N, C-alpha and C positions, 0 to 999 in steps of 0.2 A: 257848496252853497247850502244854506239851511232851508228847511221846509218853509219857514215863514218868509224868507227872501223870495222864494219862487212863488209863493202865494201872493206876495205883494206885486211881483211882476205881472202875474195873470190878472190882478185886479185893475191894472191900467188898460186892459183891453186885449182883444185877440192877438196872438203871436203866431209866428210862422216857423214851422219845422222844415227839415230837409226832405229830399226825395230819394229815389232809388240809387243804390250804390253799384250793383252789378251791371246795370245797363250802361252806366257811364264808364265803368272799368272796361267793358267790352269795346266801347268806342276808342279806348286807348290801347287796344290790342291785348288786353288781359283775358286769358281763358278762364271761364267760370263754370265749365261743364263737369267739374269733379264733385265728389261728395262734400268737399269743403266749400264749394260755391265761391262767393266773392272773397272768402277768407284766404283763398289761394294766393291772392296778391300780396299778402303780408310776408310771404316767403321770398318772393323774387322781384316784386315791383311796388314796394311800399310808397314810393314817391307818387305813384298814380293814385293811391288812396288819399294822400294829403291833397293832391290836386282836385280830386272830386269834392272833398269837404270844402275846399276853398271856393270852388265854383258855386256851391250852394250858399255859402255865406255871402259871396259877392252878389248873388241873386236876391238876397234879402232874408234868407233864413236866419233865425235867431237861435236855433238848436241844431247841433250836429249829432247824429246818432252813430255810434261807433260801428265799425265794420266787423261785427261779432255775432251776428244772428246765428250762424252755424259754427261759430268758433268756440269750442270747448276742448278741454284736455283729452278726453277719450276720443273725440273725432280726429284730432291731430295725431294721436298715437296710432289709431287705425290706419292713418295715411302714411305711417312710417316715420313720424317725427317723434323724437324722444320727449318725454314729459317735461323735463326742465326747459327745453327749447319752446315747447308748446306754451308753457306759462309765460315765458318772455314775450311770445308773439301776442298773447291776449293783452298783456299790459302795453305792448307796442301799439295795438289798435287804439288805445286811449291816448297815448302820446301823439300819434299821428293826427287825431282829431283836435287835440289841444294845440298842436303846432299850427294847424290850419286856422283855428279860432284866433290864436294870438297874433297871427300875421295878417288876418283879414277882417275879423270882427271881434275885437277884444271884449266886448260886452256879451258875446254869445255864450251859450251853455253847451256842455258836452254831456250827452245822455248815453249811459252804458247799455247797449242792446243785450237783452237776455231773452233769447228765443226759447220755444218750448222743447220738451223732451222729444216730441215727434220729429222735430227738425234733425236731431241727432240720428234718429232711426233711418232717415232718408229713404223711407218706403211709402211715402204718400200719406202717412197717418197724421202729419201736421195739418193736412187739409180736412181731416175728418174728426180728429180727437179720439180715434178709436184705439187707445192704448190705456193701460191701467197699471199703476204702481201704488204702493201705499205711501203715506206721507213721508216716512223716513227715507224711502228710496228716492222719491222726488227731491227731497232736500239734500240728500247726499250727492245727487247728480248736479244740482245747481250751486252747492255751497262754495266749491273751490273757485268757480268763475266769479261769483259775487265777491269773494274775498280779494281776488286779483284786481278786479276793476275798481273796487272801492279804495284799495291801497294805492292804485294809480291816480286817484283823484277825480273821478267823474263827479259832475255836479248833481246828477240824479240818475236813476235807473229807469230804463224802458223795458218793462215786462210786457213783451209785445208778441202779437200774432198768436195769442193763446186760445187754442180750440177746446181745451179740457178744463172744466171748472175745478175738479178735484186737484189738478196740478196747480192751478192758480191759488187755491186756498193753502196748499202746502207751501208754495213759494212765498206768498205774502207773509205767512206765519214765520217763515225762516228769516225774511228781511226784517220783520218787526222785532224778532227776538235777538238775532245775532248781528244785525246791522242797524242798530238803534239810531234814530234821527236821520237816516238816509232817505231823502225824498224819492218818490217813484211814481210812475204812472202805470196803469194796467190797460192794455189794449187787446180786445178780444178778436178772435177770428170767428166769423159768423156764417151760419148756413143761410139765414135770411135776416131781415131787420129786427126780428123778435127773438132769434134763437142762436145760441152758440153752435159750433159744428158738432159738439157731442150731444146736442139736444137740450141743454140747459136753457132756461129762460134768460134772455139778455137782461131784462129788468131785474130779476131776482139776483143774478150774478153781480150786476152793478151795485145793487143795494148793499150786498155783503161787502164789496170792496170799499164803498164809500164810508163804511163804518170803521174801517181799519186805520190805525195810526199812520201818519206821515204820507198818506197817499195825496197826490196833488192833482190828479186828473184820472178819468176813466173814459174809455171809448172803444173804437173799432179801427182796424186797419186791414190791409191786404184783401179788400173786397171790391165789388163792382161800384162804380160811381153812383149808379141808380139806388144802391142800398143805403147811401150815407144819410140823406135827409130823413127817411123814415126811421133809420136806426137812431139818429139824434133825437127824434121826437119820442121814441121809446125810452131813451136814456134820460131825457129831460123830465119826463113824467115820473121817473123812478128816483132820481137823485138831484141834489143841488150843487154838488162839487163841479169844478170845471170839466168840460168835455173835450176830448181829443179825437180827431179823425185824420187818417192818412190812407186814402184808398189807392187802388191801382189806377193805371192811366186810362183805362177803357178797354184795352185789349183783354181777351179772356184766355186764361192759362188752362191747358189740357195736361193734367198730371200723368196721363198714360203716355202720350207722345212727347211730353216735356217741351211743348212748343206754345207760342203765343199766337192767337188769331185775332184779327181786328173785328170790332163790332160797330154798331151804329154809334155807340157812345164815343168810340175812338175818334170820330169825325168832329166832335165838339171841342172847343177850347176848354182847357182845364179851368180857366178863370170864369167861364160861364156858369159853372156849378157853385162857385164859392159864395155868392150872395145868399143862396138858399140855405147853405150850411151855416152861415153867420146868423141868419134869421131863425134857424132852428136851435141855436145855442152853442155852436162850436166855439171854443176859446183857444184851441191849438189846432192849426191846420197845416198839414204837410202832404207828402205823397209817398206811396209805396212802390210796388213793382212797375217798372217801365216809365215812371215819371222822370222828368228831366229838370235841370236848372231853369230852363225856359218856363216850364209849368209852375215852378215855385216862384219865379220872378213875377209871372202874371198873377198868381194868387196873392203875393205880397202887395202888389199894386192895388188890388181890390180891397184888401184888408186895410191898407193905409188910407184909401179913399173913404172907407167906412168910418174912420175916426174924425174926418173933417166935416 
């Protein structure tokens, strides 16, 4: 799908993206506690991935994000999978999402998930942005996966959960130069509603992204529900392009114990938060860690009602 087609879709009003993959795979008996996380399912239970994508489309999602956040060739190779097989698995992630879309919501979009270099490190740095490569090294890391998913036919790219602004700049430059006319969104990982995890100003980072070719949205994901409205206000004051948000469910992740703990926000319905996000300018709304098809269905109902 072209940049202009996606921009026209967004011009018709807020749209709904999907929610967590790993949580739903775990419900289906898929182990996600390895370095490959939810990508493990592509090896032995790909039908479960298709089923999760279908459940989100059935709930009202208009975008499926491929099960590839931590799926890259080096990570698969470290897990003992040969590189040619790893490349096939990455493209298979796209095919699984496309199959779910074609059988459940033919008008839906498939976004290729491109997670940060820190996710590959699997040492917690994806939550801090405390890693540093030069532009060439970042681009070499991301290039092959980008090539594979664009060849497989994703509608757009989701450059997501990005905690490190230097990496974002290198990645966006790579997309712009080597994957011309490929639409993409950038979604930052934030320390607070004004600041990326690496300390960069959210407003300044968003301004830079908004000036780049073929970007269709900018926003935040994988953060607390309470951060979304103020982050949206920060973003809306900084840029005019569409804003995307997909926070966690309300539970809080402890990267040391690698466990989720409930919070006061966990007790509220996901849908209760959506009107304030719409009022603050969100134009794509989905969910990240621990969100479910029920959350997405509730959000979709609120968004639909906002059109009436």
